[in-house]
N, CA, C and O atoms as a CHARMM CRD file, in Angstrom:
* protein
*
  276
    1    1 MET  N    -23.89100  15.24900   7.22300 PROA 1      0.00000
    2    1 MET  CA   -22.85300  13.91000   7.33700 PROA 1      0.00000
    3    1 MET  C    -22.07000  13.77300   6.34000 PROA 1      0.00000
    4    1 MET  O    -22.58200  14.00800   5.24500 PROA 1      0.00000
    5    2 LYS  N    -20.63300  13.36700   6.36200 PROA 2      0.00000
    6    2 LYS  CA   -20.09900  13.01900   4.94500 PROA 2      0.00000
    7    2 LYS  C    -19.52900  11.48600   5.31500 PROA 2      0.00000
    8    2 LYS  O    -19.02700  11.09300   6.36800 PROA 2      0.00000
    9    3 TYR  N    -19.75100  10.87300   4.25400 PROA 3      0.00000
   10    3 TYR  CA   -19.02700   9.23400   4.20700 PROA 3      0.00000
   11    3 TYR  C    -17.94000   8.80500   3.16200 PROA 3      0.00000
   12    3 TYR  O    -18.21900   8.90800   1.96800 PROA 3      0.00000
   13    4 GLU  N    -17.06900   8.46600   3.43700 PROA 4      0.00000
   14    4 GLU  CA   -15.98900   8.05200   2.76700 PROA 4      0.00000
   15    4 GLU  C    -16.34800   6.53400   2.28000 PROA 4      0.00000
   16    4 GLU  O    -16.49600   5.64600   3.12000 PROA 4      0.00000
   17    5 VAL  N    -16.46300   6.31300   1.05600 PROA 5      0.00000
   18    5 VAL  CA   -16.59400   5.01300   0.53200 PROA 5      0.00000
   19    5 VAL  C    -15.51900   4.41200  -0.56200 PROA 5      0.00000
   20    5 VAL  O    -15.55500   4.79400  -1.73200 PROA 5      0.00000
   21    6 GLU  N    -14.57600   3.46000  -0.10200 PROA 6      0.00000
   22    6 GLU  CA   -13.36800   2.78700  -0.65000 PROA 6      0.00000
   23    6 GLU  C    -14.48500   2.35100  -1.97300 PROA 6      0.00000
   24    6 GLU  O    -15.62200   1.94600  -1.73100 PROA 6      0.00000
   25    7 THR  N    -13.98700   2.49800  -3.27200 PROA 7      0.00000
   26    7 THR  CA   -14.31900   1.98100  -4.51900 PROA 7      0.00000
   27    7 THR  C    -13.40000   1.63800  -5.45700 PROA 7      0.00000
   28    7 THR  O    -12.37900   2.27300  -5.72100 PROA 7      0.00000
   29    8 LYS  N    -13.77900   0.60300  -5.97000 PROA 8      0.00000
   30    8 LYS  CA   -12.94900  -0.02200  -7.13600 PROA 8      0.00000
   31    8 LYS  C    -13.76800   0.12400  -8.72300 PROA 8      0.00000
   32    8 LYS  O    -14.96100  -0.06700  -8.96100 PROA 8      0.00000
   33    9 PHE  N    -12.86200   0.45800  -9.50500 PROA 9      0.00000
   34    9 PHE  CA   -13.74700   0.30700 -10.97500 PROA 9      0.00000
   35    9 PHE  C    -13.02200  -0.67400 -11.63400 PROA 9      0.00000
   36    9 PHE  O    -11.82800  -0.37800 -11.69800 PROA 9      0.00000
   37   10 VAL  N    -13.33600  -1.84100 -12.20000 PROA 10     0.00000
   38   10 VAL  CA   -12.87800  -2.90200 -12.71200 PROA 10     0.00000
   39   10 VAL  C    -13.22900  -3.13900 -14.23600 PROA 10     0.00000
   40   10 VAL  O    -14.37900  -3.34500 -14.62500 PROA 10     0.00000
   41   11 PHE  N    -12.05600  -3.08700 -15.10400 PROA 11     0.00000
   42   11 PHE  CA   -12.46500  -2.92300 -16.28600 PROA 11     0.00000
   43   11 PHE  C    -11.79700  -4.56200 -17.09900 PROA 11     0.00000
   44   11 PHE  O    -10.62000  -4.77700 -17.38800 PROA 11     0.00000
   45   12 SER  N    -12.67500  -5.26500 -17.25300 PROA 12     0.00000
   46   12 SER  CA   -12.35800  -6.53000 -17.88600 PROA 12     0.00000
   47   12 SER  C    -11.95500  -6.63100 -19.39000 PROA 12     0.00000
   48   12 SER  O    -12.66000  -6.13800 -20.27100 PROA 12     0.00000
   49   13 GLY  N    -11.00500  -7.16900 -19.59600 PROA 13     0.00000
   50   13 GLY  CA   -10.63000  -7.54500 -21.13100 PROA 13     0.00000
   51   13 GLY  C     -9.20300  -8.31800 -21.55400 PROA 13     0.00000
   52   13 GLY  O     -8.69200  -8.95300 -20.63300 PROA 13     0.00000
   53   14 LYS  N     -8.65700  -8.33400 -22.55600 PROA 14     0.00000
   54   14 LYS  CA    -7.77200  -9.17500 -22.65800 PROA 14     0.00000
   55   14 LYS  C     -6.53900  -8.15600 -23.43600 PROA 14     0.00000
   56   14 LYS  O     -6.84600  -7.14100 -24.06100 PROA 14     0.00000
   57   15 PHE  N     -5.48500  -8.51200 -23.30900 PROA 15     0.00000
   58   15 PHE  CA    -4.06400  -7.90100 -24.29300 PROA 15     0.00000
   59   15 PHE  C     -3.79900  -9.11300 -25.19400 PROA 15     0.00000
   60   15 PHE  O     -3.49400 -10.13600 -24.58100 PROA 15     0.00000
   61   16 THR  N     -3.84500  -9.18100 -26.28000 PROA 16     0.00000
   62   16 THR  CA    -2.96100 -10.10600 -27.20100 PROA 16     0.00000
   63   16 THR  C     -1.78400  -9.43900 -27.60000 PROA 16     0.00000
   64   16 THR  O     -1.69900  -8.31000 -28.08300 PROA 16     0.00000
   65   17 VAL  N     -0.70000 -10.41100 -27.30100 PROA 17     0.00000
   66   17 VAL  CA     0.77700 -10.04800 -27.42100 PROA 17     0.00000
   67   17 VAL  C      1.47000 -11.12800 -28.07900 PROA 17     0.00000
   68   17 VAL  O      1.06600 -12.28200 -27.93100 PROA 17     0.00000
   69   18 GLU  N      2.62200 -10.82300 -28.89600 PROA 18     0.00000
   70   18 GLU  CA     3.57500 -11.76400 -29.19000 PROA 18     0.00000
   71   18 GLU  C      4.52800 -11.95500 -28.54300 PROA 18     0.00000
   72   18 GLU  O      5.08700 -10.95200 -28.09800 PROA 18     0.00000
   73   19 ALA  N      5.04600 -13.16600 -28.25600 PROA 19     0.00000
   74   19 ALA  CA     5.59400 -13.49300 -27.07300 PROA 19     0.00000
   75   19 ALA  C      6.39900 -14.82400 -27.39600 PROA 19     0.00000
   76   19 ALA  O      5.83900 -15.47800 -28.27600 PROA 19     0.00000
   77   20 LYS  N      7.51300 -15.36500 -26.93200 PROA 20     0.00000
   78   20 LYS  CA     7.96200 -16.38500 -26.89800 PROA 20     0.00000
   79   20 LYS  C      7.46400 -17.56700 -25.94900 PROA 20     0.00000
   80   20 LYS  O      7.86200 -18.70000 -26.22000 PROA 20     0.00000
   81   21 SER  N      6.65800 -17.38800 -24.90000 PROA 21     0.00000
   82   21 SER  CA     6.35300 -17.98400 -24.12600 PROA 21     0.00000
   83   21 SER  C      5.35800 -17.50100 -23.22500 PROA 21     0.00000
   84   21 SER  O      5.31600 -16.27400 -23.13800 PROA 21     0.00000
   85   22 ALA  N      4.34300 -18.30600 -22.35900 PROA 22     0.00000
   86   22 ALA  CA     3.23400 -17.45200 -21.59500 PROA 22     0.00000
   87   22 ALA  C      3.91800 -16.88000 -20.56500 PROA 22     0.00000
   88   22 ALA  O      3.39000 -15.83700 -20.18000 PROA 22     0.00000
   89   23 GLU  N      4.95900 -17.21400 -19.95400 PROA 23     0.00000
   90   23 GLU  CA     5.50000 -16.46800 -18.79200 PROA 23     0.00000
   91   23 GLU  C      6.12500 -14.78200 -19.62500 PROA 23     0.00000
   92   23 GLU  O      5.96300 -13.65900 -19.14600 PROA 23     0.00000
   93   24 GLU  N      6.62900 -15.03000 -20.56800 PROA 24     0.00000
   94   24 GLU  CA     6.92600 -13.73900 -21.35700 PROA 24     0.00000
   95   24 GLU  C      6.03000 -12.89100 -21.90700 PROA 24     0.00000
   96   24 GLU  O      6.26900 -11.68800 -22.01600 PROA 24     0.00000
   97   25 ALA  N      4.90000 -13.45600 -22.31100 PROA 25     0.00000
   98   25 ALA  CA     3.46200 -12.93600 -22.75100 PROA 25     0.00000
   99   25 ALA  C      2.92900 -12.01700 -21.29300 PROA 25     0.00000
  100   25 ALA  O      2.66700 -10.81400 -21.27100 PROA 25     0.00000
  101   26 ASN  N      2.86100 -13.05900 -20.04200 PROA 26     0.00000
  102   26 ASN  CA     2.52100 -12.28500 -18.60500 PROA 26     0.00000
  103   26 ASN  C      3.55000 -11.26000 -18.30500 PROA 26     0.00000
  104   26 ASN  O      3.04300 -10.23100 -17.86000 PROA 26     0.00000
  105   27 ARG  N      4.96800 -11.22500 -18.42400 PROA 27     0.00000
  106   27 ARG  CA     5.83400 -10.35000 -18.08400 PROA 27     0.00000
  107   27 ARG  C      5.76400  -9.03700 -18.97400 PROA 27     0.00000
  108   27 ARG  O      6.06900  -7.93000 -18.53100 PROA 27     0.00000
  109   28 LEU  N      5.38000  -9.24200 -20.13400 PROA 28     0.00000
  110   28 LEU  CA     5.30900  -7.98400 -21.21900 PROA 28     0.00000
  111   28 LEU  C      3.78100  -7.09400 -20.87300 PROA 28     0.00000
  112   28 LEU  O      3.73100  -5.86500 -20.82200 PROA 28     0.00000
  113   29 VAL  N      2.77900  -7.87000 -20.69200 PROA 29     0.00000
  114   29 VAL  CA     1.61900  -7.16300 -20.02600 PROA 29     0.00000
  115   29 VAL  C      1.48700  -6.71700 -19.11500 PROA 29     0.00000
  116   29 VAL  O      0.59700  -5.87600 -18.99000 PROA 29     0.00000
  117   30 GLY  N      2.48700  -7.14200 -17.81600 PROA 30     0.00000
  118   30 GLY  CA     2.51700  -6.47800 -16.33900 PROA 30     0.00000
  119   30 GLY  C      3.60700  -5.32800 -16.70400 PROA 30     0.00000
  120   30 GLY  O      3.56800  -4.32000 -15.99800 PROA 30     0.00000
  121   31 GLU  N      4.43600  -5.37700 -17.59100 PROA 31     0.00000
  122   31 GLU  CA     5.48900  -4.46300 -17.44400 PROA 31     0.00000
  123   31 GLU  C      5.24200  -2.94700 -18.51600 PROA 31     0.00000
  124   31 GLU  O      5.65500  -1.82000 -18.24200 PROA 31     0.00000
  125   32 TYR  N      4.62000  -3.26900 -19.49600 PROA 32     0.00000
  126   32 TYR  CA     4.26200  -2.67600 -20.81500 PROA 32     0.00000
  127   32 TYR  C      2.96100  -2.02300 -20.85900 PROA 32     0.00000
  128   32 TYR  O      2.89100  -0.95100 -21.46000 PROA 32     0.00000
  129   33 CYS  N      1.81500  -2.56000 -20.25500 PROA 33     0.00000
  130   33 CYS  CA     0.54300  -2.23400 -20.45700 PROA 33     0.00000
  131   33 CYS  C     -0.00900  -1.88400 -19.41400 PROA 33     0.00000
  132   33 CYS  O      0.26200  -2.37900 -18.32000 PROA 33     0.00000
  133   34 GLY  N     -1.01600  -0.81400 -19.63600 PROA 34     0.00000
  134   34 GLY  CA    -1.66200  -0.31500 -18.40000 PROA 34     0.00000
  135   34 GLY  C     -3.10900   0.56500 -18.98100 PROA 34     0.00000
  136   34 GLY  O     -3.67700   0.62300 -20.07100 PROA 34     0.00000
  137   35 MET  N     -3.34700   1.20000 -17.60500 PROA 35     0.00000
  138   35 MET  CA    -4.43000   2.14500 -18.09900 PROA 35     0.00000
  139   35 MET  C     -4.51000   3.16000 -17.11600 PROA 35     0.00000
  140   35 MET  O     -4.38100   2.91000 -15.91700 PROA 35     0.00000
  141   36 THR  N     -4.74600   4.45500 -17.63000 PROA 36     0.00000
  142   36 THR  CA    -4.98200   5.68200 -16.94700 PROA 36     0.00000
  143   36 THR  C     -6.32500   6.30200 -17.15500 PROA 36     0.00000
  144   36 THR  O     -6.94700   6.18100 -18.21000 PROA 36     0.00000
  145   37 MET  N     -6.83100   7.09200 -15.93100 PROA 37     0.00000
  146   37 MET  CA    -8.23700   7.48200 -15.98700 PROA 37     0.00000
  147   37 MET  C     -8.28400   8.68900 -17.29400 PROA 37     0.00000
  148   37 MET  O     -9.29800   9.05400 -17.88800 PROA 37     0.00000
  149   38 SER  N     -7.13800   9.07400 -17.48000 PROA 38     0.00000
  150   38 SER  CA    -7.57000  10.25100 -18.40700 PROA 38     0.00000
  151   38 SER  C     -6.84200  10.01700 -20.28300 PROA 38     0.00000
  152   38 SER  O     -7.02600  10.57700 -21.36400 PROA 38     0.00000
  153   39 GLY  N     -6.06800   8.97300 -19.81800 PROA 39     0.00000
  154   39 GLY  CA    -5.59800   8.37300 -21.17100 PROA 39     0.00000
  155   39 GLY  C     -6.05600   7.16600 -21.82400 PROA 39     0.00000
  156   39 GLY  O     -5.80100   6.87100 -22.99200 PROA 39     0.00000
  157   40 GLY  N     -6.73000   6.49900 -21.03100 PROA 40     0.00000
  158   40 GLY  CA    -7.22100   5.14800 -21.48700 PROA 40     0.00000
  159   40 GLY  C     -6.16300   4.13000 -21.41500 PROA 40     0.00000
  160   40 GLY  O     -5.11800   4.25700 -20.77600 PROA 40     0.00000
  161   41 ILE  N     -6.50900   3.11000 -22.11500 PROA 41     0.00000
  162   41 ILE  CA    -5.72000   1.94100 -22.30000 PROA 41     0.00000
  163   41 ILE  C     -4.35900   2.37700 -23.02600 PROA 41     0.00000
  164   41 ILE  O     -4.45900   3.15900 -23.97200 PROA 41     0.00000
  165   42 GLU  N     -3.04900   1.90300 -22.62600 PROA 42     0.00000
  166   42 GLU  CA    -2.06700   2.21200 -23.05000 PROA 42     0.00000
  167   42 GLU  C     -1.09000   1.03600 -23.18800 PROA 42     0.00000
  168   42 GLU  O     -1.17100   0.17900 -22.30800 PROA 42     0.00000
  169   43 SER  N     -0.23900   0.87600 -24.09400 PROA 43     0.00000
  170   43 SER  CA     1.05100   0.09500 -24.26200 PROA 43     0.00000
  171   43 SER  C      2.12500   0.59500 -24.57500 PROA 43     0.00000
  172   43 SER  O      1.97400   1.65100 -25.19100 PROA 43     0.00000
  173   44 ALA  N      3.51700   0.19100 -24.36600 PROA 44     0.00000
  174   44 ALA  CA     4.66800   0.91200 -24.91500 PROA 44     0.00000
  175   44 ALA  C      5.29800  -0.31900 -25.65900 PROA 44     0.00000
  176   44 ALA  O      6.50900  -0.31600 -25.87900 PROA 44     0.00000
  177   45 LEU  N      4.59200  -1.26100 -26.01100 PROA 45     0.00000
  178   45 LEU  CA     4.81400  -2.26700 -26.98600 PROA 45     0.00000
  179   45 LEU  C      4.23100  -1.67700 -28.35100 PROA 45     0.00000
  180   45 LEU  O      3.29000  -0.88800 -28.43000 PROA 45     0.00000
  181   46 SER  N      4.98500  -2.22400 -29.43400 PROA 46     0.00000
  182   46 SER  CA     4.54300  -2.00600 -30.96800 PROA 46     0.00000
  183   46 SER  C      3.18500  -2.31200 -30.99100 PROA 46     0.00000
  184   46 SER  O      2.75200  -3.23100 -30.29700 PROA 46     0.00000
  185   47 PRO  N      2.31200  -1.50400 -31.86100 PROA 47     0.00000
  186   47 PRO  CA     1.07500  -2.10300 -32.29800 PROA 47     0.00000
  187   47 PRO  C      1.25800  -3.26100 -33.21400 PROA 47     0.00000
  188   47 PRO  O      0.20700  -3.81900 -33.53000 PROA 47     0.00000
  189   48 ASP  N      2.13500  -3.65000 -33.61000 PROA 48     0.00000
  190   48 ASP  CA     2.33100  -4.98500 -34.31200 PROA 48     0.00000
  191   48 ASP  C      2.41000  -5.93000 -33.52000 PROA 48     0.00000
  192   48 ASP  O      2.15500  -7.01400 -34.04500 PROA 48     0.00000
  193   49 ASP  N      2.74100  -5.97200 -32.12100 PROA 49     0.00000
  194   49 ASP  CA     3.10900  -6.64900 -31.05100 PROA 49     0.00000
  195   49 ASP  C      2.20000  -7.00500 -30.06800 PROA 49     0.00000
  196   49 ASP  O      2.26900  -8.03800 -29.40200 PROA 49     0.00000
  197   50 CYS  N      1.16300  -5.96200 -29.95700 PROA 50     0.00000
  198   50 CYS  CA     0.37300  -6.02400 -29.05600 PROA 50     0.00000
  199   50 CYS  C     -1.07500  -5.56800 -29.60200 PROA 50     0.00000
  200   50 CYS  O     -1.11200  -4.73800 -30.51100 PROA 50     0.00000
  201   51 ASP  N     -2.27900  -6.10000 -29.06200 PROA 51     0.00000
  202   51 ASP  CA    -3.53000  -5.46500 -29.34100 PROA 51     0.00000
  203   51 ASP  C     -4.32800  -5.53700 -28.10400 PROA 51     0.00000
  204   51 ASP  O     -3.84500  -6.30700 -27.27400 PROA 51     0.00000
  205   52 TRP  N     -5.16700  -5.08100 -27.83400 PROA 52     0.00000
  206   52 TRP  CA    -6.08200  -5.12000 -26.87100 PROA 52     0.00000
  207   52 TRP  C     -7.80000  -5.03400 -27.14600 PROA 52     0.00000
  208   52 TRP  O     -8.36000  -4.49300 -28.10000 PROA 52     0.00000
  209   53 GLU  N     -8.37700  -5.69500 -26.07500 PROA 53     0.00000
  210   53 GLU  CA    -9.79500  -5.60000 -26.19900 PROA 53     0.00000
  211   53 GLU  C    -10.55100  -5.62600 -24.82500 PROA 53     0.00000
  212   53 GLU  O    -10.67800  -6.64900 -24.15300 PROA 53     0.00000
  213   54 PHE  N    -10.97900  -4.54000 -24.52100 PROA 54     0.00000
  214   54 PHE  CA   -11.63200  -4.31300 -23.09900 PROA 54     0.00000
  215   54 PHE  C    -12.96600  -3.56900 -23.10000 PROA 54     0.00000
  216   54 PHE  O    -13.18800  -2.70100 -23.94500 PROA 54     0.00000
  217   55 ASP  N    -13.78100  -3.87300 -22.23900 PROA 55     0.00000
  218   55 ASP  CA   -15.06400  -3.12000 -22.13500 PROA 55     0.00000
  219   55 ASP  C    -15.00600  -1.69400 -21.81200 PROA 55     0.00000
  220   55 ASP  O    -13.98900  -1.38400 -21.19200 PROA 55     0.00000
  221   56 VAL  N    -15.81200  -0.75500 -22.06100 PROA 56     0.00000
  222   56 VAL  CA   -15.67700   0.37100 -22.06600 PROA 56     0.00000
  223   56 VAL  C    -16.40400   1.09400 -20.75400 PROA 56     0.00000
  224   56 VAL  O    -16.25400   2.26100 -20.39300 PROA 56     0.00000
  225   57 HSD  N    -17.10000   0.23400 -20.24500 PROA 57     0.00000
  226   57 HSD  CA   -17.73000   0.58300 -18.98200 PROA 57     0.00000
  227   57 HSD  C    -17.18900  -0.41400 -17.87200 PROA 57     0.00000
  228   57 HSD  O    -17.37600  -1.62500 -17.99000 PROA 57     0.00000
  229   58 ALA  N    -16.51200   0.13100 -16.78700 PROA 58     0.00000
  230   58 ALA  CA   -16.14600  -0.56600 -15.58300 PROA 58     0.00000
  231   58 ALA  C    -17.36200  -1.07800 -15.10900 PROA 58     0.00000
  232   58 ALA  O    -18.45500  -0.71200 -15.54300 PROA 58     0.00000
  233   59 GLU  N    -17.15800  -2.14200 -13.99100 PROA 59     0.00000
  234   59 GLU  CA   -17.76400  -2.71500 -12.90900 PROA 59     0.00000
  235   59 GLU  C    -17.66700  -1.92900 -11.89800 PROA 59     0.00000
  236   59 GLU  O    -16.48300  -1.71500 -11.63700 PROA 59     0.00000
  237   60 THR  N    -18.60200  -1.24400 -11.00300 PROA 60     0.00000
  238   60 THR  CA   -18.29900  -0.64700 -10.01800 PROA 60     0.00000
  239   60 THR  C    -18.51200  -1.29300  -8.34600 PROA 60     0.00000
  240   60 THR  O    -19.55500  -1.53900  -7.74000 PROA 60     0.00000
  241   61 ILE  N    -17.29100  -1.41800  -7.98400 PROA 61     0.00000
  242   61 ILE  CA   -17.36100  -2.41600  -6.52300 PROA 61     0.00000
  243   61 ILE  C    -17.41500  -1.06900  -5.58700 PROA 61     0.00000
  244   61 ILE  O    -16.54100  -0.20800  -5.68900 PROA 61     0.00000
  245   62 ALA  N    -18.30600  -0.97600  -4.83900 PROA 62     0.00000
  246   62 ALA  CA   -18.32100   0.02200  -3.54800 PROA 62     0.00000
  247   62 ALA  C    -17.93700  -0.68900  -2.38500 PROA 62     0.00000
  248   62 ALA  O    -18.52900  -1.76200  -2.27000 PROA 62     0.00000
  249   63 GLY  N    -17.11400  -0.41700  -1.47100 PROA 63     0.00000
  250   63 GLY  CA   -17.01800  -0.88300  -0.19300 PROA 63     0.00000
  251   63 GLY  C    -18.03500  -0.40400   0.64800 PROA 63     0.00000
  252   63 GLY  O    -19.13700   0.00700   0.28100 PROA 63     0.00000
  253   64 LYS  N    -17.49800  -0.49700   2.09000 PROA 64     0.00000
  254   64 LYS  CA   -18.38900  -0.09800   3.26900 PROA 64     0.00000
  255   64 LYS  C    -18.26500   1.33100   3.47600 PROA 64     0.00000
  256   64 LYS  O    -17.12000   1.78000   3.53900 PROA 64     0.00000
  257   65 ALA  N    -19.34800   2.20400   3.60400 PROA 65     0.00000
  258   65 ALA  CA   -19.29800   3.34200   4.02000 PROA 65     0.00000
  259   65 ALA  C    -18.80800   3.65000   5.27300 PROA 65     0.00000
  260   65 ALA  O    -19.25000   3.02000   6.23400 PROA 65     0.00000
  261   66 ARG  N    -17.83100   4.65400   5.46200 PROA 66     0.00000
  262   66 ARG  CA   -17.45000   5.33600   6.87300 PROA 66     0.00000
  263   66 ARG  C    -17.56900   6.66100   7.20700 PROA 66     0.00000
  264   66 ARG  O    -17.15300   7.60200   6.53000 PROA 66     0.00000
  265   67 LYS  N    -18.22100   6.73200   8.40300 PROA 67     0.00000
  266   67 LYS  CA   -18.54100   8.23700   8.40600 PROA 67     0.00000
  267   67 LYS  C    -17.49600   8.98600   8.87700 PROA 67     0.00000
  268   67 LYS  O    -16.94100   8.56900   9.89400 PROA 67     0.00000
  269   68 ILE  N    -16.99200  10.27700   8.23000 PROA 68     0.00000
  270   68 ILE  CA   -15.85200  10.84100   8.32100 PROA 68     0.00000
  271   68 ILE  C    -15.99300  12.33600   9.09100 PROA 68     0.00000
  272   68 ILE  O    -15.01400  12.94300   9.52500 PROA 68     0.00000
  273   69 THR  N    -17.49400  12.86200   9.19100 PROA 69     0.00000
  274   69 THR  CA   -17.91800  14.17400  10.05700 PROA 69     0.00000
  275   69 THR  C    -19.10300  13.70900  10.72400 PROA 69     0.00000
  276   69 THR  O    -19.71500  14.45600  11.48700 PROA 69     0.00000
């Protein structure tokens, strides 16, 4: 039998950004920072304006298994 399990991988950390306000800092991180499985942590912001620190191992959150066959 096969089962499908919804799964989340959560990486916790922080971005340090140069901004004029907390709202702008949130917007910059939301618009210009992210992560891909193949490329790792990414930012379109200048290295002078943005730094990051994240765990290298994700927390695995497995949901309820659902039989598919």
